[in-house]
Structures are given as C-alpha cells and as structure tokens.
N, C-alpha and C positions, 0 to 999 in steps of 0.2 A: 624310287619312292622313298619318302621319309615319313616318320610318325609325327603327328602334330595334335595338340589339344585345341580344338576349334572353340574359340571364345563364343559363349552364348549357347552352344549346343551341348556342352557338358559331357562329352565323351571323346575318347581317343579315336582318331580316324587316320586314313592315309592321305597324304597330299602329293599331287602330281607337280613335280618341279617344272614341267614343261609349260603349264598354263595356269598355275595358281588355283587348281581345283582341289577341294578337300572332300573326301568321300565319307558319308555317314551311312552306317548300316550296310557297308560294302557297295551299294549301288545308287545312292542318292547323292548327286553332285552338289556341292556348296561352293560358291565363289569366295575365295580367300580375299579377293580385292574388295568385295562389297559385303562380306559376312552374311550372305543370304542364299538360300537354296535356289537352284535353277528351276525346280518345279515342286509341287506339293509333296510333303513328306508322307501324306496319306495315300494318294494315287494320282500320279502326274497326268496320266492320259485321261482319267475321268475329269480332272480339273480342267484340262484343255477343252474337252468337249462341252463341259458346263459353261465355262467362262467365254471362250473364244468362238466356238462353233455356235452353240445355242444363243450366246449373247449377240451374235450377228445374224441370227435366223438362218443358219446354214444346216443342212444343205438346201432348204427350200428355195433360196435365192440364187443358187448356183446355176449358171448357164454358160455356154461357150462365150468367151470374151470377158467373163467376170474377173475383176482385179482385186487382189488382196495385197495389203502391205502390212509390215510389222516393224515395230520398234523393239529391238532386242531379240535377235534370232536365237541366242542361247544354244541349247542342244538340238535345235531344229524340230523339237517335238510338235510344235504347233503346225509347222509346215507338213510334217508327216501325217498328222491327224487330218489336215485339210486334204492331202492327196488321197488318203484312205477314204475319207468322206466323199470326195468327188468320184472316185472309182466305184464305190458302192452305189452311188446315185446314177452312174452311167453318164457322167458329164465330163466331156473332154474340152480342152481349150481354156482352162482356168489359168490365170497368171498370178505369180507371187513375187513380191519384192521385199526383201528383208534388209534392215539397216542394223549393222552390228559393229561396235567399236573394238571388241576384244574376242575374236573368234577362238573357240576351243581348239586344242590339238586333236588330230583325227583319232588317236587312240582313246582320248578322253571322251570324244563324241561317241565312239563305238561302245564304250563301257556304259555310258549314260543311257544309250538306247537299247541295250541288250535286254532289259527287263520287259520290253514291249514286243513280244513275238508276233502279234498280229500286224505290226508295222514293219515286219522284216523286209518285205519287197521294196517299199519306197525307201527304207533305211539303207538298203544296199545301193540304190541309186544315189542317195545323198552322200554316203561315204565315198563312193567312187568319184564324185564331183568335188568334194570338199577341198578347199584351199584357203590358207590364211589370208590371202589377198582378195578373196571373193570368188564367185563362180557364176556361170550361167549353165543351167542343166535342165534336163527333163526328169522330174521326180514323179513317177507314175503318170497320171494324166495332167499334171501341173507343170507349166513352164516356170522355172524358178530362177531367181537372181538374188545374190547376196552382195550388198554394197558395204564395203568395209571403211570405217572412219567414224568420226564424231557426227552423230545424226544432226546436230545443230548446224553443221556445215553441209553434209551430204544430202539431207532432205531438202534444204533450200535450193540445192543445185539440180534436184531431180525434176525431170520434165513430165513425169507421169501423174496420174490421179488414181485413187483407189475407190472401189465400191464398198470395201470393208477394211477396217483397221484392227489389227491385234496389237494392243498397247501392253507390252509385256516386258518392260524394263524391270530391274530389281526394285525393291521397295523405295517409294519416294523419300523415305527418311534416310536411306543409305545410298541412293543413286539419284539425288535431286536433279542432276543435269538433264536426265531423260524425261523429266516432268515439268520443265520450266514453261511458263506461260507463252513465251515466244515460240518454243518448239510445238506446243499444242496449237498455236495459231497456224504454224506451218502445216500441221496435220489437217486442220480445217481447210486450208487453201489448197491442199492436195487431195481433197475428197470430192468425188462426183456428187452432183445433186441427188439427194435422197440416200447418200452413202451413210455408212454406219461405223461405229467403233464399239469395242468391248474391252474391258480391262478388269483384272481382279481388284484393282485399287478403288476404294471408296473415299479416299482422302478428300476433305473439303476443298482444298486449294486446287486439286486436280480437276474435280467436277466443275469448279468455277471457271478454270482456264478453258476447259472444253466447251462450256456454255458460251463464254466470250468468243470462242473460235467458231461459233455458229451451229453448235449441236444442241438439240433438245436432249438433255441428260436426265436419266432416271437411275435411281438406286434400286438394285435387285438383290435377291438372296444370293449370298456367296457360296463358295464350295467348301465343304469340310468344316474346318475350325473358323473360317472367315464368315462373319455374319452377313456382310454386304459386298457387292461388286458394283460396277457402273457400266452402263451401256447407253447408246443414244443414236440418233439419226441427225443428219445434216438438215437444217431447216431451210 
C-alpha cells in the first residue's frame, strides 16, 4: 500500500497498487482511474436499495427466471443486494449478468464489502467465485455471471436479454464511454418487453439516450446528496 492524496476528496488515503483503488475513511473505495467512489459515501447499501432495487420495483417483480443485467459490476454490492433481496422474498432462479471492464482485485473486493455484515453470506459466495477474467457462480439464490471487457463490445455480443438493468457505471462526466448513446441503444435492444432500468444518473444526455433506446424515462428523487435519479420501462 502507498499513501496518496486523492484529488477532489481533500484527504490522505491509502491506495491499492494492485487495482488502482484509493480508500477514503478506511472503507470507502474510490477509483483512481475515474476519480469517483464505487458507492455512496453516505451509505452504499441504502443507495443500492433506493436506486437499483426500488428503481426497478424489486422485489415485487422477482420470480423464477427473472433476469437482471448490470453495466459496471464494481464491488458487486448491487449483485449482493439483489441476492439478499431474492432470498428474503423466497425467490429462487433469478439470473444476473454483469459487464465489467476493470475488475477489482479480490483483496480490495473483500475490504469494500466488509462494512456490510448483513450481506456476509452472499459475499462469501462472491469472493469464492471472483476472478479477474470473469466468473459463473451461484450467489445465494442468484445465478450470476460477470463478463469482462469493454461493454461497448461485450454487450453487443451478448445473446441475452434482461428484465431489469442496473446502470451503475462511474459518473458520466468521468466515465463517458459507459453512457454513450450507442451503448444505451444496446441496453434497449437487450431488454425484454416491459423491462426496466434504474440509474443514479439524472444527466440529460443519459435520459435522452435511454428514451431514444425505447424506454419511457422518468426522473425520480435521488439518494442522499443527489437530488434526482432516473428509471424507466421499455415501451
């Protein structure tokens, strides 16, 4: 580990040389590549539940065979929250496909997830399966797969469709590649009729791209310090 001053965060933190993660307040991971936190500085799990679960009307829509996909796996927190949600609802047979260009090192993943003890059981499954080249694994009641590579390429090659999307790349201002109109179009074409998306981003160009991709887009109250988020259904 080395000491580093994270630009924009204003305090000295530890940086993992293995994966470019900078730690704020000991347990909040920040990407040194994109200068952006992996999850909310306020409460990452509460943010996940507000934005990605509630934003896709989960667990109400969960049923055997329900398919979730995600752009930006990150720490796997959204996947674990989904697994916890499905287990609490007594729903088995949910599937998850995550697209990730820069997988974390396992040690960084473990450190990032340690502050969420209620997710300890699915986190154990995820850590056992985690590999920088991707994985196929059972995470609680969820059958999960991580596809590694540039989503602009890997999503176009994917032969699946999702009933719900978690759009959780880094900020559009810092990671614009994951919010391009062409990629949002691919999200739309890989969504089942009546399928949904949710994202913390309320950026106008993101909402326009998703509308053009066939979603009825709405702006909703955001989590914590964010005034707004976006969610919608495939028309």
